[in-house]
GULOSE-227984 format. One record per atom (N, C-alpha, C): residue in one letter; x, y, z. Coordinates in steps of 0.02 Angstrom, whole numbers, plus 50000, padded with zeros to 5 digits. Layout:
AXYZ;...
END
This chain:
M500424994050000;M500005000050000;M500445006250000;K500325010749954;K500725016849950;K500515021750004;K501015024550040;K500875029150094;K500985036250072;N500565040750099;N500645047750084;N501275050450119;I501595055350087;I502185058450116;I502025065750128;T502135068250188;T501985075150205;T502585078350238;L502625084950234;L503145088750266;L502895091150333;T503245089250385;T503045091450452;T503345098250466;R503115101450521;R503345108150538;R504095108250551;R504375102850577;R505085102750594;R505515100650535;G505225099750476;G505625098650417;G505805091450405;F505365086650420;F505495079650407;F504965076850361;L505135071650326;L504655068150285;L504325062650326;A503675062950331;A503315058150372;A502845054050329;G502635048350357;G502155044150323;G502485038650283;S503145038350280;S503505032950247;S503745027950298;A504075022750275;A504295017550321;A504825020150368;C505205025250347;C505705028350391;C505635035950384;V505925039550431;V505895046750431;V506595049450420;L506705053350367;L507355055950349;L507345063550350;P507885066750371;P507915074050367;P507895076350294;L507585082050282;L507585084850215;L508305086150194;G508465084850132;G509125085950106;G509595080150119;F509345074650149;F509785068950165;F510035065650102;A509615064550053;A509815060749994;A510005065149936;S509635070449925;S509775074749867;S509485081649880;A509685086249838;A509425093049844;A508685093149830;Q508335097449866;Q507605097949858;Q507435102849802;T506905101549767;T506695105949713;T506085110049733;T505825109049793;T505245112749816;T505445117149875;W505055122349886;W505185126749942;W505015123350008;R505405124650059;R505255122150126;R505375127650177;P505005127850231;P505095133150280;P505715132250323;L506045137850338;L506595137850386;L506375140750453;F505765143450456;F505485146450516;F504765144250522;D504585141250579;D503915138450586;D503395143450608;G503585149750618;G503115154950638;G502965155150712;E503255150450751;E503095150150822;E503705149750867;T504245146450843;T504835145350884;T505455147050844;L506025146850877;L506665147750844;L507015141150833;D506635135750828;D506905129150813;D507295129450747;G507895126650746;G508305126750686;G508765132750682;W508715137250730;W509125143250733;W509445143850802;R509995147550807;R510295148950872;R510605155850871;A510585159250928;A510885165850934;A511625165150951;I512045169250920;I512765169050933;I513025176150939;H513605176850970;H513925183350976;H514145185850906;R514155192350899;R514395195350838;R515145197050848;L515555191950843;L516265192650858;L516635196150801;P517115200350817;P517515203450764;P517975198250732;V518085198950667;V518505194350630;V518985198250587;S519475194750558;S519935197950512;S519555200650452;R519785206150425;R519465209050367;R519525204550306;N520085200950301;N520215196650243;N520365189550266;P520205184550225;P520385177650242;P521135177150254;G521325173950309;G522025173050325;G522355178950359;G521995184450367;G522275190350399;G522285189550475;P522605194250510;P522645193850583;P521955194850615;S521785190550662;S521155191150697;S521205196350752;P520665200050767;P520685204850822;P520845201250887;P521255204250929;P521435200950992;P520835200051038;T520825194351072;T520245192751115;T520205197051177;D520755200651193;D520745205051252;D520615212351233;S520435213551169;S520305220451147;S519625222651170;P519525229251180;P518855231751200;P518315229651151;R518465229551087;R517965227651036;R517745220451045;Y518215216051058;Y518045208951067;Y517665207951133;R517885211151186;R517545210451251;R516825213151247;K516735218551210;K516065221351202;K515605216351167;A515865212851117;A515445208051080;A515205202351124;L515565200751176;L515385195251220;L514825197051270;L514635203351271;L514125205551320;L513425203351301;S513305201951236;S512625200251215;S512645196451149;K512105192651136;K512005189451071;K511425192551034;G511195198251059;G510605201451030;G509975198751062;D509425202151050;D508775200151077;D508365197251020;W508295190651019;W507945187050966;W507345183550996;K506765184850968;K506155181650993;K505625181550938;V505105177650950;V504555177150903;V503965181150930;V503735185950892;V503185190250912;V502685190650854;G502075188450865;G501565188950814;G501725185350750;G502055179550755;G502215175550697;G502825177850659;A503215182450688;A503825184950656;A504405184750705;I505005183750678;I505615184450718;I505775191850724;T505915194150784;T506145201050793;T506865200750819;G507285205150792;G507975205550813;G508145212650833;G508435213450892;G508645219950916;G509235219250963;Q509485224950986;Q510035224751033;Q509765223051103;E510195219851142;E510015217951211;E510585219851258;P510445224451306;P509815228251311;P509775233551257;P509165236251245;P509085241351193;P509555247251206;G509885249451153;G510345255051159;G511025253251186;S511155246751197;S511805244651223;S512365245251173;G512195245351108;G512695245551056;G513005238851040;V512735233451069;V513005226751059;V512535222751014;G512805219950960;G512405216250912;G512435208750923;G512265205050871;G512265197750873;G511995194950808;Y512015188350803;Y511745184850744;Y511255179550767;L510765178250724;L510335172350730;L510505168050669;I510795162150682;I511095158150629;I510755151350624;T510705148750564;T510395142250554;T510855136650579;D510545131250603;D510935125350619;D511205122050556;E510805122250503;E510985118950440;E511455123450398;K511795120050351;K512175123550299;K511855122350231;F511965127150186;F511665126650119;F512185128750068;A512175125450010;A512645126849955;A512325131249903;D511945128349856;D511605132049803;D510865132349820;F510575138249819;F509875138849842;F509575145449820;E508915145649828;E508535151949828;E508225152649897;L508285158449925;L508005160049990;L507505165649982;S506925164850013;S506415170050012;S506205171550084;L506155177850100;L505935179850166;L505645186850163;E505245188550212;E504955195250215;E505265198950274;A505405205350263;A505715209550314;A505305215950324;N505275218050386;N504945224350403;N505395227850454;P505895231550431;P506365234750477;P506125241650500;D506235243050564;D506155249950587;D506665254350552;W506525260850549;W507035265450525;W507575266050579;G508205265850557;G508755266550604;G509045259950627;V509015254750582;V509335248350597;V509805246450540;D510355243250558;D510845240850510;D510865233350516;T510495230050472;T510445222850475;T510615219950406;G510545213450399;G510695210250336;G510605202750341;I510685199450284;I510595192250280;I511265189350258;M511575185450301;M512205182250286;M512075175550251;I512445174250197;I512395167950162;I513095165050152;R513135158450145;R513775154850142;R514205156850203;A513905158150260;A514265160550318;A514595154750356;T515165156250387;T515475151450432;T515085151250497;G515285146750542;G514935146250606;G514995152350650;L515465156950633;L515515163250670;L514985168250649;G514675167150592;G514175171850567;G514475177850533;S515045180250559;S515345186450535;S515745185750470;Q515815179650445;Q516185178450383;Q515715175650330;G515615179250277;G515185176950223;G514945182650180;F514535181050131;F514225186050087;F513605188750122;Q513555195250126;Q512965198350158;Q512535201950107;V511885200750109;V511395204750072;V511195210450119;L511315216550098;L511205222350141;L510455223550153;V510295224750216;V509645227550235;V509805233150285;D510165238050260;D510385243750300;D509855249250296;H509385248950340;H508805253450338;H508935259350385;R509405263550363;R509665269050404;R509945274450359;E510185279950389;E510505285250351;E511095282350311;G511105283650246;G511645281150203;G511595273850187;G511025270650200;G510965263450192;G510785261350122;N510675254750115;N510495251650051;N510175244950067;V509735242750024;V509415236150030;V509515232349965;G509775226249970;G509805221949911;G510485221149880;S510965225449896;S511645224749870;S512055220149915;F512695219349901;F513105214249934;F513705217449969;Y513885214250026;Y514465216450065;Y514865210250084;G515525211050086;G515965205350101;G516195205250173;N515795202250217;N515965201750287;N516565197150298;G517125199850321;G517695195650335;G517995192450274;I517795194750215;I518045191950152;I518255197550104;G518515202850132;G518785208350091;G518445215050100;G517855215050131;G517515221450144;G517255225050083;F517165221450027;F516895224749967;F516175226749978;N515935231649940;N515255234049946;N515015235749876;T514515232149850;T514305233149781;T513755238349772;R513545241649825;R512995246349818;R513185252249774;Q512715254649735;Q512835260149689;Q512405266249705;F512055265849761;F511675271649785;F511505270449859;G511265275449891;G511025274749960;G510395278849969;F510185279550032;F509595283650046;F509665286950114;K509245292050124;K509225295550188;K508495296550207;A508395298550269;A507725299250296;A507345305050264;K506705303950252;K506245309150232;K505795310550293;K505765316750315;K505415318250378;K504835323150366;D504335322750410;D503785327550407;D503965333750447;S503495338350454;S503645344750486;S503815344050560;S503615338350591;S503765337250661;S504425333450672;G504745331650617;G505365327950622;G505295320450621;K504685317950613;K504575310750610;K504785307950542;V505135302350543;V505355299250480;V504745295850447;I504595297950386;I504005295250351;I504185291750286;G504825291450270;G505035288250208;G505775289250197;M505985288350134;M506685288950117;M506755292550050;T507325295750041;T507505298849977;T508195296449958;P508365296149893;P508995293249872;P509595297849884;I510185294649891;I510825298049894;I511265294949840;A511585299149799;A512035296649748;A512655293449780;Y512945288649745;Y513515285049771;Y514075289749793;G514215294749754;G514765299349769;G514635303649830;D514005304049853;D513835308149911;D513785304149976;L513905297549972;L513865293450033;L514425295250080;N514265296050144;N514765297950194;N514645294150259;P515125289950281;P515775288750248;P515685284550185;P516135285350137;P516065281450075;P516185274050087;P515825269650053;P515935262450061;P516555260150024;D516805254350043;D517355251250006;D517065248249943;P517255250649884;P516905248649823;P517065241549801;G516555238349773;G516645231849742;G516355232049672;E516245238049647;E515955238749580;E516445236349527;S516185232749478;S516585230649421;S516095228249368;D516355225849313;D515915223249261;D515535217049284;A515745214149340;A515425208149366;A514855209649414;T514715216149427;T514165217949471;T513655222249433;W513035222149459;W512495225849426;W511995228149479;S511705233849469;S511185236549513;S510615239349473;A510005238249496;A509425241149462;A509385248649471;G509725251249523;G509735258449534;G509185260849580;P509235267149602;P508765269849651;P508045270349627;E507945271949564;E507255272649540;E506885266149546;A507195260549527;A506875254049532;A506735252249605;F507225253849648;F507125252249719;F506535256149748;F506515262549736;F505985266649766;F505295265249736;E505285262349677;E504645260349647;E504335254349683;T504765250149714;T504515243949741;T504535243549818;W504995247249851;W505055246649924;W504475250149958;R504185246750008;R503615249350046;R503855251250116;F503955257650128;F504215259950191;F503735258450248;G503995255550302;G503585253950361;G503135248050353;E503215244250298;E502795238350285;E503235232250272;W502915226550260;W503275220450243;W503505220650170;N504115218350160;N504405217950093;N504725211150084;E504605208050026;E504915201550012;E505605202549982;I506105199150009;I506775198949982;I506925191849960;R507135191049898;R507315184349873;R508035184449851;I508395179149869;I509115178649856;I509255172049821;R509645172349768;R509885166349734;R510635166049741;C510895160249762;C511605159149772;C511775152549737;E512215152949687;E512355146949647;E513075146949622;G513425141349634;G514095140449608;G514615140249663;R515185137049649;R515735136749697;R515985143749714;L516095147849661;L516205154949669;L515545158149651;P515105159349699;P514395160049684;P514205166249643;M513715165149600;M513355170549568;M512785172349616;L512755178649636;L512255180949684;L511765185649650;T511125184649663;T510605188949634;T510075190349688;T509825196449689;T509285198149736;T508695201149699;W508105200149728;W507485203249706;W507145206349766;V506825212049758;V506425215149810;V505715215849784;N505265212649818;N504555212549797;N504485210549724;G504885205549704;G504855202849636;G505255206549584;K505535212349601;K505935216149552;K506685214649563;K507015212749508;K507735211249513;K508105217549536;M508515216849589;M508815222649620;M509565223049610;A509925217349614;A510645217549608;A510905210649592;S511515210449564;S511855204049553;S512605205049558;A512955199649574;A513685199849578;A513955192949560;D514395192749511;D514755186649494;D515395186749536;T515385183449593;T515935184049641;T516575180749616;G516525176449566;G517125173549537;G517505178349492;K517155183549467;K517465188349421;K517515195349451;M517215196349509;M517205202949540;M517905205249558;V518035211649548;V518675214649564;V518565219849619;A518925219049675;A518875223849730;A519525223349771;A519735228849798;A520345229049838;A520295224249897;G520775219749904;G520785215149961;G520355208949951;Y520035208349893;Y519585202649882;Y519945197349839;D519945191149862;D520255185549827;D519735179949825;A519425178749768;A518875174049762;A519065167049785;E519655164749768;E519865158049787;E519995157549862;A520285162749892;A520395162749964;A519725162750001;V519245166349974;V518575166450004;V518255159550000;A518305156249943;A518015149649934;A518335144649982;S518985145349993;S519335140850040;S519105141950111;L518985148250130;L518755149850197;L518035147550210;L517585149150162;L516875147950173;L516675140750158;G517015137450112;G516815130750092;G516245130950041;R516035125150021;R515525124649969;R514825126249995;A514725125350060;A514075126750091;A514185130650155;G513685134550173;G513745138550234;G513075139950266;H513105143150322;H512495144850360;H512155151050331;I511535151950350;I511165158150339;I511085161550407;A511185168050410;A511125171550474;A510805178350465;L510425180350515;L510135187050518;L510555191150567;E510635197550553;E511115201650591;E510775207150630;V511045208350690;V510945214650726;V511645217750734;H511735223650706;H512405226750705;H512565230150771;N513215230750785;N513445234850839;N513325242250822;S513375246550871;S513305253750860;S513645257350918;G513635264050913;G513895267950969;G514655268650968;Q514935269451027;Q515655270651034;Q516055264951002;G516545266950962;G516975262050929;G516735260050860;D516115261950841;D515855260350775;D515925266450731;R516125265450669;R516265271250625;R515645275250609;L515045272450617;L514425276250605;L514105278450670;G514395276650726;G514145278950791;G513455276250809;A513095280150848;A512435277950872;A511915277450817;E512035280850761;E511545280750706;E511485273850674;R511965269550687;R511955263050653;R511385258550679;W511215259150742;W510635255450769;W510345259650825;L509795262950810;L509495267550858;L509185263650916;P509195266450976;P508945262951035;P508225260551027;G508105254251044;G507435251451044;G507185249350976;R507555250350923;R507325248450856;R507445241050843;V507035238150800;V507085230950784;V506965229950709;C507155224050685;C506945221750620;C506535215450629;R505995214750591;R505555208950594;R505645204750532;W505625198150541;W505715193350486;W505175188050489;R504905186250432;R504395180950431;R504405177450362;R504015171950358;R503935168150296;R504605166450265;I505055163850306;I505725162050283;I505705155050254;R505885154450191;R505855147950157;R506435147350108;L506605141250091;L507195140050050;L507055134350001;R507345135049941;R507325129849890;R508035128349868;E508255122149880;E508935120249861;E508955118949786;L509505120849755;L509585120349682;L510005114249665;
END
């Protein structure tokens, strides 16, 4: 008698003679949830430890103020109203953290919805090591001078592929009610560029046509290849791409990065540090602000 096969909330195949974890035998061609909407099962909070800027470079000393500060918190991660919320713990402490998957993934498409407060510097780490701080980051920098959808090289050269930024749009009382664009040349401090023929951006007009300020927005990420081709979409509109095997940026070595990260890595959500010792100061994560995440799902390629 043929038995039905169903996907349980915890990500197992049930109804067969044996129960196997998803991904045990082969890559999946269908979407599966990475967040059950109720718990943080499959994820764990970790410190946002400082790492070398480049693979093989000197690591920050463990007795440095920066390293000791990172050990004070892993961030405040909880499920509220069917969404993961990430913030600093305690609020305004200036100490960040990561929420990282237990699993590793190689080639995949990831879809999730984000609703960030204004004044948060967050992002989605992919192909990340167990430290969280080393990997390709999809920017969700919802702050002064920020960008959403471009790529940053955490601990892998510090490249930044963004080609524009934005700043707060305020009403007569000073309340932030939206964003307006900033040209790349006017960003302050300027980012470390990773622009080359191997990167592409839809530009500010496309972003502002699709981004919904103060609401939920879908971000989709495709990561494919040993030296991965990265592509992002925001609310279904293609936003940016980077061929990391061909990208040229100061301090970036594609083969060294591949050796450090391996063929598969974790996915992590970020709460950035802020305040004293951070180059953007307190503006990087305003006190009490959070980012919300929901409907997190993945399709292995």
